[in-house]
N, C-alpha and C positions, 0 to 999 in steps of 0.2 A: 538463498533466495534473491529476486529481483526486485528492485524499487525503484521510483522514477518521481523526476519533479516536472509539472507542465511546463513546455515550450512553445505550442502553439497555440494558435486563439481557440478558446473552449469556452462556451456559454454552458453554465450549469445552473437550470432554473432562472431564478431571478437575481441571483448572485454576482459574484464580480466577473469581469473578462479580462483576461492576462493575456499579454502579448510581449513576444520575445525576439530579441535577434541577436546573432552572433558578433561578438566583438571581437574573438580571436580564438587561437587555439594553443593548447598545452600537450606536453606529451607526458604519460605516464607510464612508469614501467611496473609490471605485474609482479608483485610477491606472494609468498606463500600465504594458502588461506584466502586470497582474493577470488570474490565471484563477480559476473555482471551484474549482479544485484549489490554487493558491497561499495563496488566502485561507483555506479550511478549514485548510489546514497551519499556518497564522500564529497561528489563534485555536484550534486544537486541537479542531475541530468537524467533522461531516460534511457533505459537498455536498449531502446530504438536509436537513441541518439549515438550508443555507441556501436551499435550495427551499421547506423547510416554512413558514420566517417570513419569506419574501419570494415573495408570492403570483405576483408579476408575472413571476419567473424561471422558473415552471411554463410561461407560456405563451412566453417569449421568453428563454431560459439565456444569451443573449449578454450580456457586459459592457460598459456604456459609460463611458469616463472621466467622473469627477465625479457617478455617479449614485452615491445612498446605500443601502446595504445594512444590514438589521436581524441583528445578530449576539448569539446566545443566549450567556450566560454560565453554565456550569455549575459546580456541585460533584460531584465524583466521588470516592466512597468504594470501596476496595477491601478484599475479605477474603479471603485465601487463605493456609493453613498452607505454600503452597510459596513464598511470597514470601519474599526475605531481607530482612534489617533495612533496606536502602536502599529496599525496595518492589518491586526487579525481581525478575522472574522467575528460579527457579533453573534452569529449562530453558533458557534463552535461547541462550548461546552452544553449549553443547555438544549440543542436541538440533535443530538445524537441519539439514535432508536435503538433499541434493544436488537442484537445481532440475530436471535430466533425469533420466531413465531410465537414460542411459549417459553416462560421462564424457565431455566433449570439451574439445578444446583451446581457449585463449582467442585471441580475434581482436584485441579491445581490452581493456586493463586497466582497473581502478580507479585513479583517480589525484585526490589530494588538493592537488596544485599549484595555486597560486590562479592563475597565469597560463595554465594548462591544464588545467581539472578535468575529471574524468568520474566521476559519481556512481555508476556502477553497471559492469558488465563484458557484453563483447559475446562471446557464443561463437562458433567457427566455424561456417561453415554445414555441417548435416549432410549425409550423403551419401544419405541419405532421410527422409521424414516422422519427427520425433521426437517423442516425448511429453512434455511438460512435467508437473512434478508439484509440488504444495504443499509448501513447505518444511518447514510445521508445520501444525498444526491450527489453524483459524481461520476468519474469515469475509469473503466477497468483498464489498469495499465500492465497487468500482468496475470497469466494464468499458466501453472506451471506444477512439475511434480517435484517432490523431494524427500527423501528417506527421514522418515519422523514425523514429516507433516501431510504427507499423501498428497493428494491433490488439493491445490489453494488457488486462491484469487487474492490478489492486491488491488485495492481501490484508491482511488486518489479523490482529495475531498478539497474544496476551497479553504482557503487559509492556511494552505501547507500542512494538513493534516492527510494520514494514509491511516487503510485499515486493511487489515489481512485476515483472510478466512482459511484456515487449515482442515485436512483431515474430512474433505468431501467426498463422497459416494459418486456425484452427479454435478456437474457444472452446468450452468443453464444460460450462462452469457458468453459473449466473445470478448477477445481484447479489443480494445477501442470504443468499445461501447458505453454510451452514456445512459445511467439508469437513474431512475428517481429515488426518493427516500424510501425504504419499506418494500421496494422491489425484490422479488425472489432472486436469488442470483446462485443458489446450489442447494443440494441437499446432504446432510448427516444421515449415514447409516448408524443403526442401533450396535455396530460394532466399535464405533470410536464416537467419541464427544467431540464437538467444536474446539478448535483451537482458535482464539480469537486476540488480534493484538492491533493497538493503535498507537499512532504517533504523531508527533508535532514536527517534520522536516525530520532531523537526526534524533529527537528525544523522544524515547518510548514514554507512554503515560500509563499509567494505571487505568485500565478499562473500566472498571466498576466505579469509579470517580467521576466519569465523563459520559457514560451514557444513562438514558433514563429508561424506564422498564416498558413505555406504552409507544 
């Protein structure tokens, strides 16, 4: 999967504005099992940054073990009266909305057990097509397809939070689009239930512990 951190000026509702500037560049040598998603997560950048500063990836996005990528290093400054003393959005844990328009049972729950980790939750197959909604205001940073997850969307929210919506039969947004909380972003067919994941930067969180039902 692809993943990202905000690097350009972005306004999300009445939340924070973040600005960033490039301080320097570093080189990174691709190793086995790397993906653009995992590399962007590792260096807190967007996959678009990788494309932007590695022209060859625009023509061929495949990664090869041993190839060297140019990684930008950013300095990010946040200004927001809604941030607490630790710099975390005060809206974070209390404001995340349920990712489906109707409550659904869970088929496979979140697990942090090291020998059997499951970083998200898998909802039960819906009886009919179900609408998927954004848990908070944010920006669509990636839309892609991956075996096991089908069509998926990754959204970025203020405070370093990211949400992932997988097994989509239909995607209703485009990359780069800013959406409001509760906006419909995709559909789940009755063949598969929604795969949902939320993290703070590179730390997966138990989704059911941080989202509310309404």
